[in-house]
N, C-alpha and C positions, 0 to 999 in steps of 0.2 A: 476281523479277517474274513474275507469273503471272496466271491468271484464276480467279475464284471464283464460286460460285453456291450457291443453296440455297432451300429452302421450309420454312416454318413453318406448321403447322396449328393452328387455334384452335377447331375444331368437333368434336374428339374422334376424327377420322379420321386415318389414316396419310398421310404425305406422298406425293406422286406421284413415285415414283422415275424413271418414264419421262420426266417433265418435267425433272427435275434432270439426267438423262443427256443430254437434248437440249440443255439450256443449256450443259452442260459440253463437249459436242461442238462447239458453236458457238464456244466459246472456245479451240479447239485452237491457233489461231495464236498466242495470247498465251502458251501454255505447251506447246511441242512435245515436251518432254522427259519427260513423265509425266502420269498421270491417276489420279484416285481418287474414290470415292463412299463416303459414310458415312451411316448413319441410325440413330437411336435415338428411340423414342417419337414425338413429334410433329414432329421436325426431321430434315431430310436436307441434307447438304452435298455439293457437288461441287467439284473442283479440277483445274486444268491447270497443270503445273509447267514453269517455265523455270529450269534449274539455273544459279545464279550463286554462291550461298554453300552450302557443304556439298554437294558433287556426289554424295555417296553416297545410297543408298536410305533412309538414316536421316532424310534431310530431306524425305521424301515427305509429301504432304498428301492428305486431311485428317489432322491430327496430334492425337493424344491425349497428355496429359502422363503422366509416369511413375506418378502415383498414381490415374490414371483418374478425374480430377475434371473436366477441361475438354477439349473437342475444338474445334478451330478450323481455319479456312482463312484464308490471308493472301496479300495481293498487295502487293509493294513491297520496300522494304529499310529496316531500322533500322540506320543507319550506326554507332551506338554500341552495338551488341548485345554486343560482346565485353566492354566495361566493365560493362554491365548484368548479363551472365552472371556475371562475377566477383563483383559485389555480391550477386546472388541466391544464388550458391554459398555465400558467407559466412553467409547467412541460412538455410542448410540445404536449399536446393533441389537436386535431383539431375537431371542432364541425360544424355540418351542420344545426342544428336547435337551437331554444332557449328553448327546452323542458327540464323538469327535468328528463325524462326518459333517454335521451342521457347522462346526467350527471351520472346517475346510472351505465350505461354501462361502461363509462370511469373510474368512481371511482372503479369499480370492477377490471378493467384492471390494475389500478395503485396500489391498496391496497389489492386486493384479498378479501376474505370474511370479513376482518377487515373493509371494507368500511362502513358496517352498523353502526359501532361505530361513524362515522362522520355524519350520517344522522340525522337531526332534522325533524321528521314528522311521518306520518302514511303510511305504505306500505306493500305490498306483491309482490314478484317478482319471476320470473323463468328466469335464464340465462343459455345459452348453450355455452360452449367452443367448437369452431369449430374443433380445432386440436385434442383435447382429447376425445370429446364426453361427457365430464362430464357436469352434470346439477346441478345448484345451486339454491335452493329454500330458500327464506327468508321471515321473518315476523317482523313487527315493535315491539318495546319494550312492548307496552301495548296491543298488539293484536287488534288494532282498525280495521285493514284490515284482512279479513279472508283468509285462504287457506286450502281447503279440499283435502284429498288424498283418492284414491281408489286403493289399491294394489291388484294385482292378479298374478297368475303364468305367468312369462315372461314379465310383464309390470307394469307400474305405471301410473295412470291418476291423474290429479290434476285440480282444478277449484276454482273460487271465491265463489261458492255456492254449497251446497249439491245437490239441485235439478238439477244443471247442470250435475253433475256426473250421476245422475239417467237417464238423457236424453241420455247419451252416451250408456247406456244399460249394461247388464252383471255385475250387482252389487249384492252382497249378501245383501238382504234386511231383513234378520232375525234380530230380536231385540237383542240388547246387554243387558244382565241382569244387568251388572254393571252400564250402563248408565241409565236404567230404575230405578234402586235403587237410583241413585243420583237425577234423575228427581223428584222422589216422596219425597225424603228427603230434598233436598237442593234447594227447590223453583225453580225447572227446570234448575238449573245449572248443566251442564255435563262437567266435567273437561277434557282437552285434555290429551291424544290423542283420547279419546272415543267420539263417537257420539251415538245416539240411535240405529243406524244400525251397525251390525257387519262388513259390508263391506266398511264402510267409517270411516276414521280417520281424525284428523286435526293436522296440524303443530302447536306446542305450540308457544305462543308469545316469542319474544326476542330470536328466534332460527334461525340458518342457518343450512340447511341440504345439504350436498354435496352427490350427487348420482353418483356413478361410472357406467361406461358402462356395467359392469357385474351384476348390480343390488344391489351391496352392498352400504351401505351409513353410514355416521356418522353425528351426530348432534352436534352443538356447541351452548350453551346458552351464549349469549354475554352480558347480563345485568341483574342485580338484586340488587336494593338498600338494604342497610344493616339493616335499621330500628333500628339503635342505635344512641345514642347521640355522635356527632362528635366533636373532639377537637377544630376545627376551629370555632365552634359556642358556645363554653363554656361560654363566657362572655356576651352573648346576653340576654337581658331582654325582657319582653313582647312587648315593643314599638319597639325594634330592630327587633324582629320576625315579627311583623306586617308590618314593612317597607320592610323587606326582601321578605315576601310573596307578598306584593303589587308589588314590582319591578319585581319579577319572573312572576307574573300573567300578568303584563303589557307587558313584553317581549313575553309571550306565545300568547297573543291576537294579538300583532303586527305581530308576525311571521305568523299567520293564516290569515292575510290580503293579503298575496301574491297570486295574481290571475290576469288573463287577462279578467275576467268577474266580475260583481258586487257581493259583499258578504253581505248577510242578517243575521238575528239572529232569532232563535226560542226563543221567550220571554214568559216564563211561568208567570213572575211576582215574582218569587222567588229570593232569594239572588244571586244565581249563574249566571243565565242568565242575571239578572239585572246588575251585575258587568261587564259582557262582554259588554253590551250596554254602560255603563258609560265609560269604557276604550276606546271603539271605538269612542265615542264622544270626549274624551280627545285627541285622535289621529287626530281629525279634520274631522271625518266622518259627512257629512251632508246629509239629506234625506235618512238616513239608513232605510232599509225596515225591519220591525219586524213583527212577526206572532205569534198568540195565538189561541188555540183551547179550546172549552168547550163542555159539554154534558148536556142534559136535566137531571133534578133531578129525582131520582127513590128511593122509599123506604125512603123518607125523607132526602136523602143524596144529598147535593149540588154537581153539576157537573162542575162548572167553577170557575175560579179565575180572571175573567176579571178586577175586580176593582184594582187589584195590577198591572197587566200588563198595564192597561190604565194609571195608575199613572206614571209608568216608561216611557211610551211612551211620555206622556206630558212633563215630567221633562227634557227629552233629545231631544225632538222635532223629534221623529222618524216618518217615514211613516208607520203607524201601520195598520194591518189587523186582525180582529177578525173572527173566524169561530165557529158557534154554530151548533152542530150535534144533530139532534133529535134521540130519542131512536130507532125508527124503522130503521134508517140508520145504526145503529151499527150492527144489525144482518145481513144486506145485505153486509156491508163492511167486516164482519168477515172472510168470505171465501177468499176474496182477500188478506186480511192481512195474513191469514194462508198460502196461496199460496206463499207469499213473504218470509216466514220463512225458513231459511236454517235448523233450528232445532226447535222442539216444544218450545214455550215460553208462559208462563201462565200469565205474568204480564199484567194487563188491559191496560196499556198505549201503548201496541203494536198497538192496533187498532187506538188509538189517533194519534200516530206518522204516521201511514199509511195514515190516512185521511188528516192530516195536511200536510204531504209531497206532497200529490197529488196537493193540492192547492198552496203550496209554489213553487213547481217546475214550475208553470205557470208564475212565476214572476222573480225568480232568479235560478241560478244553484249551488250556494254555500251558506251555512249557517254556523254560529258558534252556538254551543249548550253548555249548562252548565252541561252536563253529566259528572259524575265522582267525583264531588266535595264532595259528602257525604261520599264516600269510602276513598278518599284521606285525608280529613280533619275531619273525625269522626263525621258526621252529623246525623246519625240515632239514634233513641231513645234507642236502645239496647246497645250502646257502653259503657255507664257508668257501666252497669251490667257486661259486659265482662271485663272491666278494673279493676273491684274490685276483680276478681278471682286471686288466687295465680297462678304464671306462670305455674307451673306443672299441675294445674287443668284446664287450659284454653281450651284444646280440648274438655273436657267433658262439660264445661260451654258453649262453643260456640255451640255445638250440642244441648244442652238443650235450649239455647236462640233462636237460629236461624233456626234450622231444622224444617220442617213441621211436622214430626212425627218420633218417634224412630224406630229403626230396628225391634223391637219386634212386632210393630203394623202391619208391612207389611205382616206378615203371614195371616192376615185377609183380606188383600187387593189384593194380587197377588196369582196366581196359583203357585204351587210348582216349575214348570219348569222355572219360571221367577224369583225366589227368590234365591239370592246368599246365600251360607251357613253361611257367616259371615257378619258383618256390614261394608260393603266395603266403604260406605260414611263416617262413623265415622273414619275408619282406614285412609282414605285419609287425613282428617283433622288432625289427630294425627301425621301422618308422616310429613305433610307440616309444622306444628307448631314446630316439633322437629328439623328442620333444623337450623343450626347456624345463628345468626344474629339478631333475634328479641329479644330486650332487656327486654321488659315488656309484660304483658298479652295483653294490648291493641296493642302493636307493632305487636304481633303475629296475632291478629285478623285482623288488618288493612293490613298486608302483604298478608294474605290469601284472603281477600276481594278484594284488589286492583289488585292482579296479577292472581286471578282465578275467583272469583264470578263476579267481575265487567266486566271482559273480556267476559264471557260466559252467561251474562244476560243483564245488561243495554247497554253495548257497542254494543253487537251483535244486540240488538233490534234496536238501532239507525241506524246502518249500513244497516241492512236488509230493514227497512221500508223506509228510505230515498232513498236508491239505487233502490228500486222498481220503483221509478219515475225519475231516472236519476238525483238525487239531492245529492250533496256532502256535508256531515256534518263534520265539524271540531270541535275538542273538546279541547280547551285550558287548561282545568284542567287536562288533561292527557299529557301535555307537560312533557317530561321525566325529565327535569331539575327542574320543579316545583314539580313533584312527589318525586324526590330525596330530595329536601328541606323539603317537608312535612314529609317525612319518618324520618328525623332527628329532627323534631320539638318535643319539650317535650310534652308528652301526656296531661299534665294538661292544656296546652294552647289550644289544640284541643278540649278537653272536656268542657272547660269553656263556660258559657253562654248557657247551654243546648245543646252543640255541635257546632262544627265549630267556636269555640270562636275566634281564631286568624283571621279567614276569616271574621267574623262579625265585628271585629275591622277594617279591611280593608274597609268593607262596610260603616262603620260610617264616613269614610273620603270622600266617593263618592256618597252615596245614601240617599234618604229620610229615616228618621227614621222608618216610617211605613213599609218599605220593610225589613229593617234589623231586626226589633223587632216583626215582624208578626209570628204567629204560622207556623210551617213547613207545607208546602203543598205537595200534590202528584198530579199525573195525574189521577183524579178519573174518572172511567167509570161506573156509577151506574147500567146501564143496564146489565153489566156482573156481577158485584159484587152481585147483588140481583137477578140474573137469571130472568130478565124481559121477558115477554111472547115470543117474537120472538127468543130471544137467547135460551131460554129453549126449544123451539120447535126444534131448530137446534141441540141442545145437545141430545135430545131424539132420533132424527132421526139417528144421528151418532152411538149412543150406541146400537140401535136396528138393525143396518145394518148387513147383513150376514157376511161381512168382520170382524166386531167386534166379532161376536160369533165364527167364525172360528179361529180367532187369539187367543182367550181364554187367554188374559193377566190378566184381573181382575176377581176376584171371583164374581159370579152373585149375591149372597146374599148381598155383599157389594154395588154393583151397584144399586140393587133394593132399598136398604136402603137410598142411596143418592137421587135417583129419587123420592122417596116417600116424601121427605122433602128437596126440592132443595136449599132453602136459609138458612137451619139450620146447616148443617154440615160444620164445619170450621177446618182447620188445626191449629196447634199450633201457626203458624204465622198469623192466621186470614184469610187465603185465602179460597175461596169457594172450598171445596173438590170435589164437582161434576164437577166444571169447570176444575180442575186439571186433573181429570180422562178423561173427555170428550175431552179436547184439544188435548191430545196425540192421541186419536182415530181419531179426525177430521183431524189432521195433516197427519197421516198415509193414510187416505182415500183420502185426497186432493192430495197427491203426488203419488197416484196410487200404494200404497204398500199394498199388500193383504197377 
C-alpha cells in the first residue's frame, strides 16, 4: 500500500519535477517507509512506500524491470502475486525482488493490458513503456485503490489523492455543478469521472487507460458482473448457496492474509467483521489483534457497540483493543479527518475511521475490514422496497428511496449558477440501470450500489482514513470472485431474514447467535448527528467565513433556516442537512480552495 504520482508532457517539454515532488510529499502519510522519483523523456513518476511485502530496499519504487523495458509505480496489493511470479518464471522472466510490484511489471510485459484480468487484489498503477513513451494507468475492479487525474493543455498529472494534485499547483478549482448535484442528491456519492472540482477527474474502477505520447488515450473497462442467474448455478438450493458463499468468503479472507507483517481486524461486532475474525481463527490465527471504537452518547443516542465486539473477541480469543472517544474529541478530530478526505464525505463514520486508524496504526500496518457486505449481499433496510418495484420503475423508485432530496428541491438550496438545468443525478441512475445485464429490480439496484455508490462512499472512506496513518485496509467482501458469486445469487436468498440472508446462514455456522440475530448496527457518531456544541461551533465558523460568502454556492435563506434549528432539518435519508451543507464548505476551506 502506497501513494503514487506522476506527470506526462505532450508538448515536447520536460515534466515538472518540482510538481511531482510536491505531490509525492503530500502523499507521505500513505507511504511513510520510503520515497522515490524517476524521470525519462516526457514522463516523471513519484512514489511513497508502505512496506508490506518484501521489506527490503529491492521493493522500492519507482521500479524498473530487469531488462530496462518498463518503469512503474504501484499502490495496493496483488494477493496472488506468488502464483503469478511462478508462472512468469516458467515463461522466462527474471526477478530481483520478492515484491508484488515487480510481478505487475513483468505481467504487463507478458500479457499487456490484459494482465489486470489475472490480478486478484486491490491496485492502482502507472506503467511507462521506455521504447514507445506510452503510459498505462490502471485501477482494480471495485475501485478500492484511487487514481485521480488533472488534465491540462500539454500535460496530464495523476496521483493517489486529490489533495496531492492540489499540492502540485495550477489546478482548476472551480466547482463542478454535476458533482455538487450528486453530492446533495446521492448522499455525497460523486460518480467517476467527476469530482467536486472541475479540474480533477478520477479513473473509473475496472478501467485501464492507455495514454499515447501525443496525449490521445483510450479506456478499456475489463470487468463487470452480469447480475443475472447463471446456468451453472441453476440446481443450487439455499444450503448449496450458503456453502458456496462460505467457501468464497473463506478464500477471500485467506488471500488477504498475504503479508510480510502482521494482519489485524477492525472489529465492529457486526456480522461482517465478526465473520472475518471467525475465518481467520479457522485458519489458525492466534493472538489476532482486533480493534473497536465507540463514542459518547448524545441526544439519547448510544455511541458504541462494545458488547458485541467484546463477545466476538472472547469467543475467538483475540487480542482486543477498545477505544472510547469523548464528544469534545470529535470536534478537534474533525478537521484532521477532513484534511484526509480526497473528496467531501458526509457519513459520520469517517471521523470514527480516522480516529480508530490512528490508534491501530501504532500496533499493526495491515487490517481486514468488513466493508462492502451490505451492498454486495443486500443488507440495508431499503432493499426490500427497491426489490418490490417493477423493473422499469426501478430508477424512479431508487431515487425516491435512496436520494437525500429530489432535483426540484435544489432550486431552494443552490444559487442558479450551481444548479444544472436537468436532474443529472436521476439521469445517471436511469442510464446505469438501463444497461444490459441486471435481471430484476434488486439486481439493478445492487449493481449500481456495488459498482458506483460503494466505490465512492464507503470504500473511499476506508481508504482515505486508514491511509492517512499509513495503515493498509483489506476488504474481503470485495474479492471480485465473491462479488461475482453474490451477483448471481437469487435475490430472495439475499433479502431473506431482513437482509443478507445467505450471509447470515453462513454466520450461523461460525458465530454466536447473538451476533447473527442482533439488530443491524452502524458506526454512530452522535456528536455529529445531533450537532453537539463544539461541532456546531465549527459548522457556524465555516459557513460564516468570507470564503463561503464569496463562493456563493448555497442560498443564504436556506443556510439561515438550517442554522436556526441545527438538529431539526433532515434529508429524506435522515442525514443532518446542516452537516451536509457545512461539510462541503469545511472541505473546500481545509484544502485551501477559495
